[in-house]
C-alpha angles and dihedrals in degrees: 000000000000122000126189116214118188111214127225093245122074089333092277116182118237118186129206116200116191124182138145091289098055140268131315120191118199118205104344101207131184114318095006094113092064093044094055101032092103089057101041101037111119093357122139127209092046118160135177123214118194119199093198141344104259114129096241089062099046105030098116099033093106091054094058117081096224125172092216138013123200125200130151110260092233089067094046097099092033088057091055091050090055099045113011095181088073094060096097094042097048092041087065100039112029116113132190097259098201091058101031112036095085103022102046107034122061090192092064106032118113092006104067138054125184127214118194104223109173123186106087087053130350092254101039112144139183119214125212116207121200091342089283113072125055117200099203103182110197095329098087131019129181094268104008147025133246123286119262098193095081123091109295094016119138125184094200092052091046090052090054091047092050090051090050094048091046090055091048093049093048088056093044107039095166096059115126115221123212110187132198092250134021132011128338119255140171140239096263093053093045091053092046103038111021106092092210091061102045 
């Protein structure tokens, strides 16, 4: 089961994925903790995945008693700059996602793949769940892509990431896409309607 929770800050999309292996929360933004407390309270096998280190995507992470938190190491320092109160928490729990997401967490192995897609931030990532749902963070939206004029943004890196994602979507036209802001979409619509992918 996948639930979408819109945060109280910049209408950021948080996603809660619950299956027989536990719960994964993607990008717990402002106010999300209260909205999902009735679901997560007392639960074990609870993990947080962060697509990138901007404050609107990590605001409530320190309020959720997760077993593991995953963020790309290139956004580690950027994350502290955005939300310094998380420094102690993340210092204890952050893992190198590209090495750890499959090998060190039974909850996530065989169900998740990570794609490093820099541009919006140096450590921006997209996460593929069950080979069928792409959580794209602020890299790809239904009709646009993420901004590159914020700290850590890079237009050249974003262009490379868009090319990579385009190739992936062409080869996987049935993929559903759940972005960090705005409505959900799918590969076919992105390739037809998003001007950055034509």
